[in-house]
Backbone as CSV, one residue per row, in Angstrom:
resi,resn,N_x,N_y,N_z,CA_x,CA_y,CA_z,C_x,C_y,C_z
1,MET,176.328,-15.753,-28.685,175.094,-15.783,-29.409,174.033,-15.114,-28.556
2,GLN,173.248,-14.308,-29.219,172.267,-13.521,-28.507,170.899,-14.157,-28.699
3,ILE,170.133,-14.302,-27.603,168.785,-14.864,-27.670,167.826,-13.715,-27.914
4,GLU,166.949,-13.946,-28.863,165.978,-12.896,-29.142,165.088,-12.706,-27.933
5,ASN,164.515,-11.524,-27.816,163.719,-11.149,-26.662,162.565,-12.123,-26.422
6,GLY,161.852,-12.549,-27.451,160.729,-13.466,-27.319,161.166,-14.830,-26.811
7,GLN,162.315,-15.289,-27.292,162.825,-16.587,-26.851,163.260,-16.527,-25.396
8,ASP,163.840,-15.394,-24.992,164.290,-15.211,-23.623,163.101,-15.290,-22.651
9,GLU,162.004,-14.649,-23.000,160.803,-14.677,-22.158,160.241,-16.090,-22.068
10,GLN,160.258,-16.815,-23.213,159.755,-18.181,-23.235,160.596,-19.073,-22.329
11,TYR,161.924,-18.885,-22.343,162.837,-19.659,-21.508,162.530,-19.420,-20.035
12,GLU,162.329,-18.141,-19.652,162.010,-17.815,-18.265,160.676,-18.427,-17.855
13,LYS,159.684,-18.391,-18.755,158.383,-18.963,-18.458,158.481,-20.469,-18.231
14,ASN,159.230,-21.180,-19.085,159.417,-22.619,-18.924,160.121,-22.933,-17.615
15,GLU,161.088,-22.093,-17.253,161.812,-22.283,-16.006,160.864,-22.146,-14.812
16,LYS,159.949,-21.153,-14.852,158.970,-20.964,-13.779,158.011,-22.144,-13.706
17,ASP,157.545,-22.646,-14.867,156.631,-23.780,-14.892,157.269,-25.010,-14.255
18,GLU,158.540,-25.233,-14.561,159.241,-26.379,-13.983,159.361,-26.230,-12.479
19,THR,159.641,-25.022,-12.026,159.764,-24.769,-10.589,158.436,-25.017,-9.901
20,GLN,157.342,-24.526,-10.490,156.031,-24.712,-9.885,155.657,-26.184,-9.854
21,THR,155.969,-26.906,-10.879,155.658,-28.327,-10.931,156.423,-29.060,-9.829
22,GLU,157.685,-28.685,-9.632,158.493,-29.338,-8.607,157.919,-29.098,-7.221
23,ASP,157.351,-27.916,-6.976,156.770,-27.616,-5.671,155.532,-28.463,-5.388
24,LYS,154.845,-28.892,-6.418,153.598,-29.632,-6.241,153.812,-31.132,-6.116
25,VAL,155.002,-31.607,-6.308,155.269,-33.036,-6.246,155.080,-33.506,-4.809
26,VAL,154.278,-34.566,-4.669,154.034,-35.141,-3.356,154.551,-36.571,-3.391
27,THR,155.386,-36.884,-2.456,155.951,-38.228,-2.417,154.901,-39.212,-1.928
28,PRO,155.050,-40.487,-2.265,154.098,-41.486,-1.766,154.025,-41.491,-0.244
29,ALA,155.153,-41.298,0.418,155.150,-41.267,1.883,154.360,-40.064,2.376
30,GLY,154.464,-38.944,1.683,153.706,-37.747,2.054,152.219,-37.963,1.896
31,ARG,151.833,-38.648,0.824,150.413,-38.958,0.609,149.893,-39.867,1.719
32,ALA,150.672,-40.879,2.050,150.261,-41.818,3.097,150.138,-41.094,4.434
33,ARG,151.092,-40.234,4.711,151.057,-39.475,5.964,149.830,-38.577,6.004
34,ARG,149.547,-37.907,4.878,148.388,-37.028,4.800,147.098,-37.836,4.973
35,LYS,147.067,-39.026,4.386,145.888,-39.886,4.498,145.684,-40.321,5.950
36,VAL,146.760,-40.690,6.635,146.658,-41.109,8.029,146.173,-39.948,8.887
37,VAL,146.690,-38.762,8.646,146.253,-37.591,9.412,144.772,-37.327,9.152
38,PHE,144.373,-37.393,7.886,142.969,-37.167,7.544,142.067,-38.207,8.207
39,VAL,142.447,-39.477,8.108,141.661,-40.550,8.715,141.618,-40.372,10.231
40,SER,142.731,-39.980,10.813,142.776,-39.773,12.262,141.836,-38.661,12.694
41,LEU,141.882,-37.549,11.976,140.994,-36.436,12.318,139.534,-36.812,12.123
42,ALA,139.250,-37.513,11.036,137.876,-37.954,10.792,137.418,-38.912,11.887
43,ALA,138.303,-39.808,12.291,137.953,-40.772,13.334,137.725,-40.069,14.669
44,LEU,138.555,-39.099,14.986,138.351,-38.351,16.224,137.022,-37.615,16.206
45,ALA,136.680,-37.032,15.068,135.382,-36.358,14.944,134.253,-37.366,15.111
46,LEU,134.412,-38.530,14.514,133.408,-39.579,14.622,133.265,-40.050,16.062
47,VAL,134.384,-40.244,16.737,134.358,-40.679,18.126,133.654,-39.637,18.983
48,GLY,133.970,-38.371,18.755,133.318,-37.308,19.516,131.827,-37.265,19.266
49,ALA,131.430,-37.370,18.009,130.004,-37.353,17.673,129.314,-38.590,18.230
50,GLY,129.966,-39.730,18.108,129.378,-40.957,18.638,129.223,-40.906,20.144
51,GLY,130.182,-40.321,20.820,130.088,-40.163,22.268,128.917,-39.287,22.653
52,TRP,128.718,-38.208,21.894,127.599,-37.316,22.160,126.286,-38.052,21.944
53,ILE,126.189,-38.785,20.843,124.962,-39.512,20.535,124.674,-40.540,21.617
54,SER,125.699,-41.299,22.005,125.452,-42.372,22.965,125.067,-41.822,24.330
55,THR,125.674,-40.742,24.773,125.327,-40.216,26.084,124.027,-39.443,26.052
56,ALA,123.753,-38.762,24.946,122.542,-37.960,24.874,121.308,-38.810,24.673
57,ARG,121.426,-39.902,23.939,120.241,-40.661,23.565,120.079,-41.984,24.303
58,ALA,121.129,-42.531,24.822,121.045,-43.892,25.343,120.220,-43.998,26.609
59,ALA,120.118,-42.938,27.384,119.338,-43.030,28.606,117.873,-43.271,28.280
60,GLY,117.326,-42.487,27.378,115.919,-42.639,27.021,115.024,-42.322,28.192
61,PRO,113.768,-42.040,27.919,112.867,-41.723,29.009,112.522,-42.958,29.832
62,GLY,112.242,-42.776,31.086,111.897,-43.886,31.964,110.828,-43.463,32.940
63,GLY,110.762,-44.144,34.055,109.740,-43.852,35.050,110.065,-42.631,35.882
64,ASP,109.100,-42.240,36.744,109.294,-41.057,37.579,110.486,-41.222,38.510
65,ASP,110.655,-42.428,39.075,111.796,-42.666,39.953,113.111,-42.591,39.180
66,ALA,113.044,-42.985,37.933,114.250,-42.973,37.113,114.627,-41.558,36.716
67,ALA,113.710,-40.607,36.860,113.966,-39.224,36.442,115.227,-38.669,37.093
68,GLU,115.452,-39.036,38.332,116.618,-38.514,39.034,117.905,-39.176,38.572
69,HIS,117.799,-40.346,37.961,118.981,-41.114,37.629,119.282,-41.219,36.142
70,GLU,118.320,-40.957,35.285,118.491,-41.214,33.861,118.906,-40.003,33.039
71,GLY,118.821,-38.808,33.565,119.331,-37.664,32.834,118.274,-36.881,32.075
72,MET,118.788,-35.944,31.320,117.962,-34.957,30.643,116.959,-35.520,29.646
73,PRO,117.289,-36.492,28.800,116.285,-36.957,27.839,114.995,-37.425,28.508
74,MET,115.129,-38.148,29.610,113.948,-38.648,30.304,113.166,-37.508,30.939
75,ARG,113.860,-36.565,31.556,113.165,-35.414,32.162,112.448,-34.607,31.097
76,ARG,113.087,-34.456,29.967,112.461,-33.717,28.861,111.201,-34.435,28.390
77,MET,111.227,-35.755,28.316,110.051,-36.512,27.901,108.912,-36.290,28.889
78,HIS,109.216,-36.313,30.181,108.165,-36.082,31.177,107.587,-34.678,31.059
79,LEU,108.426,-33.710,30.800,107.938,-32.337,30.621,107.002,-32.268,29.414
80,ILE,107.385,-32.904,28.331,106.545,-32.916,27.128,105.230,-33.636,27.409
81,LEU,105.291,-34.763,28.115,104.059,-35.480,28.440,103.144,-34.633,29.323
82,ASP,103.721,-33.855,30.229,102.914,-32.923,31.028,102.221,-31.905,30.134
83,ARG,102.971,-31.344,29.207,102.439,-30.278,28.346,101.385,-30.768,27.365
84,VAL,101.464,-32.030,26.949,100.477,-32.544,25.995,99.272,-33.160,26.698
85,GLY,99.310,-33.212,28.019,98.183,-33.744,28.783,98.066,-35.250,28.698
86,ALA,99.192,-35.939,28.721,99.183,-37.403,28.657,98.499,-37.972,29.895
87,THR,97.698,-38.983,29.685,97.002,-39.632,30.797,97.968,-40.536,31.551
88,ALA,97.535,-40.986,32.725,98.353,-41.906,33.513,98.583,-43.202,32.731
89,GLY,97.567,-43.664,32.015,97.708,-44.881,31.215,98.737,-44.719,30.100
90,GLN,98.706,-43.550,29.444,99.691,-43.287,28.385,101.094,-43.232,28.964
91,ARG,101.220,-42.583,30.102,102.540,-42.499,30.760,103.050,-43.890,31.129
92,ASP,102.165,-44.736,31.648,102.565,-46.097,32.011,103.036,-46.877,30.789
93,GLN,102.311,-46.724,29.675,102.701,-47.429,28.446,104.072,-46.947,27.964
94,ILE,104.279,-45.633,27.971,105.554,-45.074,27.507,106.680,-45.480,28.456
95,ARG,106.377,-45.482,29.738,107.370,-45.915,30.726,107.767,-47.368,30.473
96,ALA,106.795,-48.216,30.187,107.075,-49.631,29.920,107.910,-49.803,28.642
97,ILE,107.608,-48.998,27.628,108.381,-49.066,26.373,109.849,-48.807,26.655
98,TRP,110.136,-47.704,27.352,111.529,-47.319,27.594,112.198,-48.202,28.637
99,SER,111.419,-48.723,29.582,112.003,-49.653,30.561,112.484,-50.915,29.867
100,GLY,111.741,-51.350,28.843,112.161,-52.523,28.087,113.390,-52.270,27.237
101,LEU,113.528,-51.051,26.744,114.671,-50.722,25.884,115.925,-50.327,26.673
102,ARG,115.740,-49.848,27.876,116.862,-49.319,28.649,118.021,-50.293,28.823
103,PRO,117.791,-51.584,29.157,118.938,-52.492,29.299,119.741,-52.648,28.000
104,GLN,119.028,-52.702,26.876,119.719,-52.805,25.586,120.518,-51.538,25.297
105,LEU,119.914,-50.391,25.596,120.604,-49.119,25.362,121.842,-49.001,26.246
106,ARG,121.719,-49.425,27.495,122.875,-49.377,28.400,123.998,-50.272,27.901
107,ALA,123.646,-51.462,27.438,124.665,-52.389,26.934,125.355,-51.795,25.701
108,GLU,124.580,-51.228,24.798,125.170,-50.622,23.601,126.021,-49.414,23.960
109,ARG,125.574,-48.646,24.950,126.364,-47.494,25.386,127.695,-47.947,25.984
110,ALA,127.676,-49.028,26.746,128.919,-49.567,27.315,129.849,-50.047,26.198
111,THR,129.285,-50.704,25.195,130.079,-51.134,24.041,130.680,-49.930,23.340
112,HIS,129.869,-48.897,23.176,130.333,-47.684,22.500,131.490,-47.034,23.275
113,LYS,131.356,-47.020,24.579,132.426,-46.440,25.410,133.730,-47.208,25.208
114,GLY,133.635,-48.536,25.183,134.829,-49.360,24.952,135.449,-49.101,23.588
115,LEU,134.599,-48.980,22.571,135.107,-48.689,21.225,135.774,-47.324,21.173
116,ARG,135.173,-46.363,21.845,135.743,-45.019,21.884,137.125,-45.042,22.539
117,GLU,137.259,-45.796,23.616,138.559,-45.919,24.296,139.592,-46.592,23.393
118,GLN,139.158,-47.631,22.672,140.068,-48.309,21.745,140.497,-47.373,20.616
119,MET,139.556,-46.546,20.137,139.879,-45.613,19.058,140.904,-44.586,19.539
120,VAL,140.704,-44.071,20.727,141.662,-43.106,21.270,143.028,-43.764,21.414
121,ALA,143.065,-44.983,21.902,144.343,-45.698,22.048,145.003,-45.902,20.686
122,ALA,144.206,-46.274,19.692,144.761,-46.508,18.357,145.295,-45.220,17.738
123,LEU,144.638,-44.109,18.009,145.059,-42.835,17.415,146.176,-42.147,18.184
124,THR,146.450,-42.615,19.389,147.532,-42.020,20.169,148.711,-42.967,20.334
125,ALA,148.682,-44.087,19.632,149.771,-45.069,19.699,151.034,-44.498,19.043
126,GLN,152.166,-45.126,19.330,153.429,-44.695,18.724,153.342,-44.718,17.205
127,THR,152.785,-45.797,16.683,152.569,-45.893,15.233,151.077,-46.097,15.003
128,ILE,150.565,-45.387,14.042,149.143,-45.449,13.719,148.917,-46.582,12.726
129,ASN,148.053,-47.487,13.082,147.667,-48.578,12.188,146.351,-48.172,11.535
130,ALA,146.411,-47.680,10.312,145.223,-47.184,9.618,144.171,-48.279,9.477
131,GLY,144.583,-49.514,9.295,143.638,-50.626,9.189,142.856,-50.825,10.475
132,GLU,143.538,-50.735,11.600,142.880,-50.878,12.903,141.928,-49.721,13.159
133,VAL,142.352,-48.514,12.808,141.486,-47.339,12.973,140.225,-47.508,12.130
134,GLU,140.376,-47.977,10.922,139.225,-48.192,10.042,138.308,-49.276,10.609
135,ARG,138.883,-50.344,11.129,138.076,-51.411,11.734,137.262,-50.865,12.903
136,LEU,137.904,-50.074,13.748,137.208,-49.479,14.899,136.139,-48.481,14.445
137,ARG,136.414,-47.763,13.388,135.427,-46.818,12.857,134.181,-47.569,12.404
138,LYS,134.388,-48.673,11.697,133.248,-49.469,11.231,132.458,-50.045,12.402
139,LEU,133.155,-50.539,13.407,132.474,-51.064,14.592,131.701,-49.964,15.311
140,THR,132.307,-48.772,15.401,131.643,-47.640,16.043,130.380,-47.246,15.289
141,MET,130.479,-47.225,13.967,129.299,-46.880,13.165,128.200,-47.931,13.325
142,ALA,128.559,-49.200,13.363,127.563,-50.257,13.556,126.910,-50.127,14.924
143,ASN,127.713,-49.817,15.936,127.182,-49.639,17.284,126.264,-48.425,17.346
144,THR,126.676,-47.325,16.734,125.855,-46.120,16.715,124.537,-46.392,15.989
145,ASP,124.585,-47.196,14.942,123.370,-47.552,14.220,122.437,-48.375,15.114
146,LYS,122.978,-49.288,15.915,122.151,-50.064,16.840,121.474,-49.155,17.856
147,ILE,122.254,-48.209,18.407,121.695,-47.268,19.377,120.595,-46.442,18.722
148,SER,120.870,-45.945,17.533,119.886,-45.153,16.807,118.617,-45.953,16.532
149,ALA,118.769,-47.209,16.148,117.604,-48.058,15.876,116.779,-48.273,17.143
150,LEU,117.433,-48.492,18.272,116.712,-48.688,19.527,115.976,-47.417,19.943
151,VAL,116.640,-46.279,19.824,116.001,-45.005,20.184,114.821,-44.739,19.253
152,THR,115.008,-44.984,17.974,113.922,-44.781,17.012,112.760,-45.713,17.328
153,GLN,113.063,-46.943,17.673,112.014,-47.895,18.055,111.221,-47.348,19.242
154,GLY,111.908,-46.830,20.243,111.241,-46.256,21.408,110.430,-45.022,21.063
155,MET,110.975,-44.189,20.188,110.254,-42.979,19.799,108.990,-43.319,19.024
156,VAL,109.076,-44.256,18.100,107.906,-44.663,17.313,106.847,-45.272,18.232
157,ALA,107.253,-46.187,19.108,106.304,-46.822,20.021,105.669,-45.783,20.943
158,SER,106.458,-44.827,21.428,105.921,-43.771,22.293,104.951,-42.889,21.530
159,ALA,105.294,-42.540,20.311,104.422,-41.696,19.493,103.100,-42.403,19.206
160,GLN,103.127,-43.724,19.035,101.904,-44.479,18.762,100.955,-44.491,19.956
161,VAL,101.495,-44.282,21.156,100.663,-44.237,22.356,99.875,-42.924,22.410
162,LEU,100.461,-41.857,21.895,99.827,-40.537,21.930,98.828,-40.383,20.787
163,THR,97.868,-39.493,20.996,96.908,-39.181,19.935,97.586,-38.266,18.916
164,PRO,97.014,-38.152,17.694,97.596,-37.227,16.710,97.710,-35.794,17.236
165,ASP,96.701,-35.335,17.982,96.764,-33.974,18.540,97.888,-33.847,19.573
166,GLN,98.069,-34.882,20.393,99.142,-34.855,21.379,100.507,-34.867,20.693
167,ARG,100.634,-35.639,19.611,101.902,-35.658,18.878,102.213,-34.285,18.294
168,LYS,101.185,-33.626,17.781,101.387,-32.285,17.225,101.823,-31.310,18.322
169,LEU,101.176,-31.384,19.472,101.566,-30.532,20.606,102.997,-30.856,21.064
170,ALA,103.331,-32.142,21.065,104.682,-32.548,21.475,105.719,-31.952,20.525
171,GLN,105.428,-32.001,19.219,106.376,-31.440,18.257,106.508,-29.932,18.450
172,GLN,105.414,-29.255,18.733,105.473,-27.806,18.987,106.319,-27.521,20.217
173,GLU,106.182,-28.349,21.228,106.974,-28.182,22.448,108.461,-28.408,22.165
174,ILE,108.744,-29.414,21.366,110.136,-29.698,20.996,110.706,-28.530,20.196
175,ALA,109.908,-27.980,19.281,110.367,-26.871,18.441,110.664,-25.626,19.270
176,LYS,109.993,-25.455,20.402,110.255,-24.293,21.272,111.698,-24.287,21.761
177,GLY,112.290,-25.461,21.854,113.676,-25.558,22.307,114.662,-25.113,21.239
178,GLY,114.181,-24.627,20.113,115.058,-24.151,19.050,115.812,-25.281,18.367
179,GLY,115.299,-26.486,18.465,115.971,-27.610,17.832,117.088,-28.183,18.689
180,HIS,117.332,-27.621,19.863,118.400,-28.116,20.748,117.790,-29.073,21.756
181,HIS,117.570,-30.286,21.319,116.967,-31.304,22.159,117.454,-32.655,21.689
182,HIS,117.030,-33.677,22.383,117.545,-35.007,22.092,116.567,-35.888,21.339
183,TRP,115.453,-35.372,20.918,114.439,-36.239,20.352,114.114,-35.885,18.912
184,GLY,115.085,-35.550,18.135,114.893,-35.328,16.705,114.914,-33.850,16.338
185,PRO,115.042,-33.557,15.053,115.138,-32.175,14.614,113.808,-31.450,14.721
186,ALA,113.886,-30.139,14.875,112.675,-29.325,14.895,112.018,-29.400,13.526
187,MET,110.721,-29.550,13.525,109.993,-29.638,12.256,109.382,-28.276,11.939
188,PRO,109.231,-27.979,10.642,108.653,-26.674,10.258,107.203,-26.559,10.664
């Protein structure tokens, strides 16, 4: 029996559709594996970003003696205070603000470091426990939020010490860095 030309083409088309459908089938185990890989990569990105945030922001500005020990954020704050013409009284107030926050920031940074180590251990274990990774991710986000809240508290309190003109000059100084700084995004 001979198949008409139109029927023959239809048969070939159906055969191709079935083949393509078979290629797209993903097994439940494949989905789970893909999900674990995705969660792992997302968690690693989160850990890396959280590490950057905690080390870049947790030091916060401090006193002149602390300049040698606290890192770039504090030195940058002193440079900005120099450029805006902050008085000795303003500097003392800002120093006191950050001195009060520094112990809390250090404690949160230490917690963050521990969480980061636990996340790395969980993601490099023989078997990945997605539930544990998710738990650590949530803890890391809560910790990062605490650090962010403390830094924001210090920034707001410091800004309140400065006059409106000094704040404007400070923002201009920050913007000169091309937005590559630790004290917030460059403003237009």
